[in-house]
C-alpha positions in Angstrom: 114.1 79.6 46.1 116.3 79.4 48.1 115.1 77.4 51.3 117.8 77.0 53.4 118.9 80.6 53.9 119.2 81.3 57.8 117.9 84.9 57.4 115.4 86.8 55.1 115.8 90.0 53.9 113.9 91.5 56.8 116.7 90.3 58.9 119.4 91.3 57.0 121.7 94.6 57.7 118.5 95.5 60.2 120.0 94.7 63.3 119.2 96.2 66.7 121.2 99.5 67.4 120.9 102.6 69.8 118.6 104.4 67.2 116.2 101.3 67.1 116.0 99.7 70.2 116.0 100.5 74.1 115.4 98.1 76.8 112.1 98.5 78.9 111.9 99.8 82.0 109.2 101.9 83.7 112.1 104.3 84.6 111.1 106.1 81.7 107.5 106.6 82.8 108.6 109.4 85.3 111.3 110.7 83.0 108.5 111.5 80.9 105.9 112.5 83.4 108.3 115.4 84.7 109.5 116.1 81.1 105.9 116.4 79.9 104.0 117.8 82.6 106.6 118.9 85.1 104.1 121.4 87.2 101.3 118.8 87.4 101.0 117.6 90.8 102.5 114.2 91.3 101.6 113.1 94.7 99.5 114.2 97.9 100.1 113.6 101.5 98.2 115.9 103.9 99.2 119.4 102.9 102.5 118.2 101.3 101.8 118.5 97.5 105.0 117.5 95.0 104.9 118.1 91.4 106.1 115.8 88.7 109.4 117.8 88.4 109.9 117.8 92.0 109.3 114.1 92.4 111.6 113.0 89.7 114.4 115.4 91.1 113.9 114.0 94.4 114.2 110.5 92.7 117.5 111.3 91.2 118.8 112.5 94.6 117.9 109.3 96.5 119.5 107.4 93.2 122.7 109.4 93.7 122.9 109.3 97.7 122.3 105.4 97.4 125.2 105.1 95.1 127.3 107.2 97.2 126.8 105.0 99.8 128.4 102.1 98.0 125.0 100.2 96.6 126.1 98.5 93.8 123.6 97.6 90.6 121.8 94.3 91.6 122.1 94.7 95.4 119.1 95.1 97.7 117.8 98.1 99.0 114.6 97.5 101.7 111.7 100.0 102.3 109.3 99.2 105.4 106.9 102.2 105.2 102.9 103.1 104.7 102.0 104.2 101.3 103.7 107.8 101.5 105.4 109.7 99.1 108.9 108.5 99.9 107.5 105.0 99.3 106.3 105.8 95.8 109.8 107.5 95.3 111.8 104.5 96.1 109.7 102.7 93.3 112.2 104.9 91.1 114.8 106.0 92.9 116.4 102.4 93.7 116.3 100.9 89.9 117.5 104.2 89.2 120.8 103.4 90.9 120.7 99.9 89.4 119.8 98.3 92.7 116.5 96.4 93.3 113.9 97.7 95.4 112.7 95.4 98.2 109.2 96.4 99.6 108.6 94.7 103.0 104.9 94.1 104.7 104.4 96.3 107.0 102.4 94.0 109.2 105.3 91.2 109.7 107.1 90.6 113.0 110.1 91.4 113.6 111.5 87.8 113.2 110.1 87.8 109.7 111.3 91.2 108.8 115.0 90.2 109.9 114.8 86.9 107.8 113.9 89.0 104.5 116.6 91.8 105.5 119.4 88.8 105.7 117.8 86.7 102.7 118.0 89.7 100.3 121.4 90.8 101.9 119.8 94.5 102.0 122.8 97.5 102.3 120.0 99.8 103.1 116.8 99.8 104.6 114.5 102.9 104.2 112.0 103.0 107.2 109.0 104.9 108.7 108.9 105.6 112.2 105.7 104.3 112.8 107.5 100.4 112.7 110.3 101.5 114.7 109.9 99.3 117.6 109.5 96.3 115.0 112.8 97.5 113.2 114.8 97.9 116.3 114.1 94.3 117.0 114.8 92.9 113.7 118.1 94.4 113.8 118.8 92.7 116.5 118.9 89.3 114.6 121.2 90.5 111.9 125.2 90.1 111.8 125.6 92.5 108.7 122.8 95.2 109.8 122.1 97.7 106.6 122.4 101.2 106.7 119.2 102.5 108.3 117.3 105.4 106.8 113.9 107.1 108.6 111.2 108.4 107.0 110.4 111.3 109.4 106.6 111.8 108.5 105.5 115.5 110.1 101.8 113.9 110.1 103.0 111.2 112.6 103.8 111.7 115.9 104.2 108.3 117.2 107.5 106.1 117.2 111.1 107.3 116.9 113.8 107.9 114.7 116.2 104.6 114.8 118.4 105.2 111.8 121.7 107.0 110.9 119.6 110.1 109.4 116.6 111.0 108.2 115.1 110.4 104.3 115.4 114.3 103.8 118.7 114.6 104.9 120.0 112.0 103.0 118.6 113.7 99.8 120.4 116.6 100.5 123.3 114.2 100.2 122.5 113.5 96.6 123.0 115.3 93.2 119.8 116.3 91.6 121.5 116.2 88.3 122.2 112.4 88.6 122.5 110.3 85.6 120.1 107.5 86.1 121.5 104.1 85.6 121.4 102.7 81.9 119.4 99.6 81.9 120.6 97.3 79.1 119.0 94.3 79.8 115.5 94.5 80.4 115.9 91.2 82.1 117.7 92.8 85.0 116.1 92.4 88.6 114.0 95.6 89.3 112.1 94.5 92.4 112.2 91.6 95.0 108.9 90.6 96.5 108.2 88.0 99.3 105.6 85.8 99.5 103.4 86.1 102.7 104.6 82.6 104.0 102.1 81.4 106.4 103.2 77.9 106.3 107.0 78.5 106.6 109.9 81.3 105.3 108.3 83.4 102.6 109.6 82.9 99.1 111.3 86.0 97.4 109.9 86.7 93.8 112.2 88.4 91.7 110.7 90.9 88.9 112.3 92.4 85.9 112.3 95.7 84.1 110.5 94.2 81.2 107.4 93.2 83.3 107.5 96.0 85.5 106.9 97.8 82.3 104.6 95.9 80.5 102.2 95.2 83.5 102.0 98.9 84.5 100.9 99.4 80.8 98.3 96.6 80.9 96.9 98.0 84.2 96.1 101.2 82.5 94.6 99.4 79.3 92.4 97.0 81.6 91.0 100.0 83.5 90.5 101.9 80.5 92.6 104.7 82.4 93.3 108.1 80.5 95.8 110.9 81.1 95.9 112.2 85.0 94.2 109.7 87.0 93.7 110.7 90.4 94.7 107.2 92.5 94.0 106.8 95.8 96.6 104.6 97.6 94.1 102.0 99.4 96.2 99.0 97.7 99.3 98.6 99.9 102.8 99.4 97.8 104.4 96.2 99.4 102.0 94.3 98.0 103.6 92.9 94.5 104.6 96.8 94.3 101.2 98.0 94.6 100.0 95.9 91.9 102.5 97.9 89.6 100.8 101.1 89.9 103.3 103.4 91.0 104.6 102.9 87.5 101.3 102.7 86.1 100.4 106.4 87.8 103.7 107.7 86.4 103.0 106.1 83.1 99.9 108.3 82.8 101.1 111.3 84.8 98.5 111.2 87.7 98.3 111.8 91.0 99.5 109.9 94.0 96.9 110.5 97.0 98.8 109.1 99.8 97.1 107.2 102.5 99.0 105.9 105.9 95.9 103.6 107.2 93.1 101.9 105.3 90.0 103.1 106.8 86.6 104.0 105.6 86.5 107.8 107.0 89.8 108.4 105.4 89.1 106.8 102.2 85.4 108.3 101.7 86.9 111.9 102.7 89.8 111.7 100.4 87.8 110.6 97.3 85.5 113.6 97.6 88.5 115.9 98.7 90.7 114.7 96.1 88.2 113.6 93.5 89.8 110.5 93.5 88.7 108.4 90.3 90.6 105.3 91.0 91.9 102.9 93.7 92.4 99.2 94.4 91.6 97.1 97.3 91.2 93.4 98.2 87.4 92.4 98.8 87.7 92.6 102.7 88.4 96.7 102.1 85.2 97.0 99.8 83.1 94.8 102.4 84.8 97.6 104.8 83.1 100.5 102.7 80.0 98.7 101.9 79.5 98.5 105.8 80.3 101.9 106.4 77.7 104.7 107.8 75.7 106.2 105.3 76.9 109.8 106.2 80.5 108.9 105.2 79.1 107.6 101.8 77.1 110.9 100.7 78.4 113.7 98.5 80.2 111.6 95.9 79.3 113.0 92.7 82.2 111.7 90.1 82.7 108.5 88.6 85.0 106.3 90.7 86.4 103.3 89.5 87.3 100.2 91.9 90.0 97.6 91.0 89.8 94.5 93.2 91.7 91.0 93.6 92.9 88.7 96.1 90.3 86.4 97.9 87.6 85.3 95.1 85.3 88.6 95.8 81.6 87.3 96.7 79.3 88.8 94.0 77.1 90.1 97.3 80.2 92.7 97.8 80.8 93.7 94.2 76.9 94.4 94.3 77.3 96.4 97.5 80.0 98.8 95.7 78.1 99.2 92.5 75.1 100.3 94.8 77.0 102.9 95.6 77.8 104.0 92.5 81.5 102.6 92.0 82.5 100.9 88.9 84.0 97.6 89.8 86.7 95.7 87.8 87.5 92.4 89.1 91.5 91.2 88.3 93.4 88.1 89.4 97.0 87.1 89.6 99.7 86.1 92.1 102.9 87.8 93.5 104.6 85.8 90.9 103.0 87.7 88.3 103.4 91.0 89.1 99.9 91.2 90.8 96.9 91.4 88.1 97.2 89.5 85.2 93.9 88.1 84.2 90.7 90.8 84.3 87.1 90.0 84.0 86.7 92.5 80.7 83.4 93.6 80.4 80.9 93.4 77.8 78.5 96.1 76.8 75.6 93.4 76.1 76.3 92.4 80.0 74.8 96.1 80.5 71.5 95.0 80.0 71.6 92.4 82.8 70.4 92.3 86.3 72.1 93.8 88.9 72.5 90.4 90.6 73.5 88.8 87.1 76.1 91.5 86.4 77.7 90.8 89.7 77.6 87.3 89.2 79.6 87.9 85.8 82.3 90.5 87.4 83.0 87.9 90.3 84.5 85.8 87.8 88.3 85.8 87.6 88.2 86.5 83.7 90.6 86.3 80.6 94.3 87.0 80.4 95.3 90.8 80.6 96.4 92.5 77.7 100.0 91.9 78.4 99.9 88.4 79.3 100.5 85.9 76.8 98.9 82.5 77.9 96.3 81.7 80.4 94.6 78.3 80.6 92.7 75.8 82.9 94.3 72.4 82.8 95.0 69.1 84.4 98.0 69.7 86.7 99.3 66.5 85.8 98.8 65.9 82.1 98.7 69.7 81.4 95.8 69.3 79.1 93.4 71.9 79.0 90.0 71.0 80.7 86.7 71.4 78.6 85.3 74.9 78.8 81.9 73.9 80.4 82.0 76.0 83.3 81.9 72.5 85.3 85.3 70.6 84.8 87.6 71.6 87.3 91.2 72.3 86.9 94.5 74.3 87.6 95.0 77.9 86.5 98.3 78.2 84.5 99.9 81.5 83.0 102.9 82.2 80.8 104.5 85.2 79.3 106.1 88.4 80.4 104.2 89.2 83.3 105.7 85.9 85.0 108.3 86.4 88.0 112.0 85.9 86.6 111.7 83.3 90.0 112.4 82.7 93.4 115.3 84.2 94.5 118.3 81.7 95.8 115.5 78.8 95.4 116.2 77.0 92.2 114.4 73.6 93.4 111.0 75.7 93.8 111.5 77.7 91.1 112.1 75.1 88.6 109.1 73.3 89.8 106.6 76.5 89.6 107.6 76.2 85.8 107.2 72.6 85.6 106.0 72.0 81.7 106.4 75.5 80.6 103.8 77.3 82.3 103.6 79.2 86.0 101.3 76.7 88.2 99.0 79.2 90.2 97.8 76.2 92.6 94.4 77.8 92.3 91.3 75.2 91.3 89.0 76.7 88.7 86.5 76.1 85.8 86.8 77.7 82.3 83.5 78.9 80.8 82.5 78.8 77.4 83.2 82.7 76.6 86.6 82.0 77.5 86.5 83.2 81.5 88.1 81.8 84.2 86.5 81.5 87.8 88.1 80.1 90.5 86.7 77.5 92.7 89.2 76.9 95.3 93.3 76.7 96.3 94.0 73.2 95.4 94.5 72.6 99.4 91.4 74.0 100.0 88.9 71.8 98.0 86.3 69.7 100.1 85.8 66.3 99.3 82.7 64.9 100.7 81.3 61.3 100.1 83.2 61.8 96.8 81.9 64.9 95.4 84.0 68.1 95.1 82.7 70.9 96.8 83.9 74.7 96.6 84.5 76.1 99.5 84.3 79.5 97.6 80.6 78.5 96.3 79.9 78.3 99.9 81.1 81.4 101.4 79.8 83.2 98.2 76.3 82.4 99.8 76.9 83.0 103.4 78.4 86.8 102.5 74.9 87.2 101.1 73.0 86.6 104.6 72.7 90.2 106.2 74.1 89.3 109.4 77.6 88.1 107.8 80.6 90.5 107.8 82.9 87.7 106.8 83.1 84.0 106.1 85.4 81.3 105.7 84.8 77.5 105.0 87.3 74.4 105.5 87.1 70.8 105.7 86.1 68.9 108.6 87.1 65.1 109.0 84.1 63.2 109.0 84.0 59.2 109.6 81.1 58.6 107.0 81.7 61.3 104.4 85.3 61.8 104.5 84.9 65.5 104.8 82.4 67.7 105.7 82.1 71.6 105.3 82.8 73.6 108.2 82.0 77.5 108.4 83.5 79.9 110.4 81.7 83.5 110.4 82.1 86.9 111.9 78.9 88.7 112.5 78.2 92.6 111.6 76.4 93.2 114.9 77.2 91.0 117.8 74.4 92.5 119.8 71.6 90.2 117.4 71.6 86.9 118.1 71.9 84.6 115.1 71.8 80.8 115.4 73.7 78.3 114.0 70.7 76.8 112.6 69.6 80.0 111.0 72.3 80.1 108.9 72.3 76.7 108.0 68.8 77.1 106.7 70.0 79.8 104.8 72.7 77.9 103.1 70.2 75.3 102.3 67.5 77.7 100.7 70.3 78.7 98.4 72.5 75.6 97.5 72.6 72.1 97.2 71.9 70.6 100.4 74.7 68.1 100.1 77.1 71.5 100.0 75.8 73.2 103.2 77.9 73.4 106.0 77.2 70.9 108.9 79.0 72.9 111.6 78.9 76.7 112.2 81.8 78.3 114.2 81.0 82.1 115.3 83.8 84.5 115.9 86.7 86.7 114.4 88.9 84.9 111.8 92.5 84.7 111.8 94.4 86.6 109.1 97.7 86.8 107.3 99.8 89.9 107.6 98.2 90.6 104.2 94.8 90.3 105.2 94.1 87.0 104.0 92.2 84.5 105.9 94.5 81.9 107.1 92.5 78.7 106.6 95.2 76.3 107.6 94.4 77.4 111.3 90.8 77.1 110.8 91.4 73.6 109.4 93.3 73.1 112.8 90.6 74.3 114.7 87.6 72.6 112.8 89.7 69.2 113.5 90.7 69.5 116.9 87.7 68.5 118.6 87.5 64.9 119.9 83.8 64.1 117.8 84.4 63.8 114.4 81.5 61.6 113.5 79.2 64.5 112.3 
């Protein structure tokens, strides 16, 4: 037997060619949807409805118009808009001309928007008139200004048109018979997403066609999503490209139910009106729905599936949604992993458990999603996996096709993120015996009190069980005796009812080890980032600004 041959028979004269190989790209999803289901509804916005054939035509027109404006393959096209049909179309049209879509967080201020436009070197900015005041100011900071295209939404009266022309007028310049860009290399960039940048300038995370394609399919598999799902856009499309769900909905030839503002009445009304079967949202959105008036919740008689991620959702929040009859799937990921790359996959034998036990199981982050190659909890220094004992803390690491290309124009940070051949998440977790990962804290949020590691998330989980607490965040407060002690910041549901600090401390003592109980309770609204995440670094500053740190 010859052992030194470089290729076996299976690798000889069996090369890739045009007939048997194509680069993976989510562009193919909309092409299939328009071809197979041309008359099915693709998007709903107010009284406006577009079919898949109409949507694909509009995408071709936009791609053609962008190309005619001189947008070259590999250049950035930015969009600043709510969850509208135009935003969905941009997810296909921009890569269809070979360009890279940069969806900007609509909650950012003018300075941050200007930074992104400059850093991305955006050639075109598509913007909604709701954000005209921010965009106008942002443009004053730029020497090289992009071409500005206005979305003139007929259902929105405020703001002004500030661009060279409207989106619809721009589409008319395009060719509806345009031939989409032929993606030869699936490693080519498809989108650019900036992290929230709470402690400095945001980092530009670059996605490739392969990852976008695979995570779109991974989403559908993780959720057991069948053909023609009706999907409500409660999750911002600017956030990890809506967790890749624009491409998922196209792959499944579903319906995009658009939503400008995330409000409980709008969400419940659309769920009933459009028979919505799926929506995504951070725990803060689920908390808002749980707290809504019972009259809004009444009348939902079909199955509704919820996917949640972001901050680790308290078990009580999940239990509240399930009490409404909604089925919750918990996922976990980062901007750097195309959104969801870990899923709390459900086991049928868990159906027999109590509602409290089920909610506790669902609050774990879970196992790798179908298209993620590697997931581990390991020592961040040695990279050795921790024991799967549910107690030993380590950092979460991921690797594979659902990991970004890297950070735009930032090789040093990119190299550090991939040190050791894994993506460093910065999240601290334990690994359970069944292989499920459970986050205990961000590495910078762990509280070390008297040599004991205390998880702020564990304390927050207890606080959320208190019937009067709407939101909670726990940070470390410096203490001369213990080093650090937990300090809890809470926002109440009902400001008219008095709740004392001692009452909350006693509640915590009843539900956790006494050394973990917060020593201090601070009432008031919690500061949040532009993506709705609680800004713990501001709370840490506030907790430690007092003169008396003795405790």
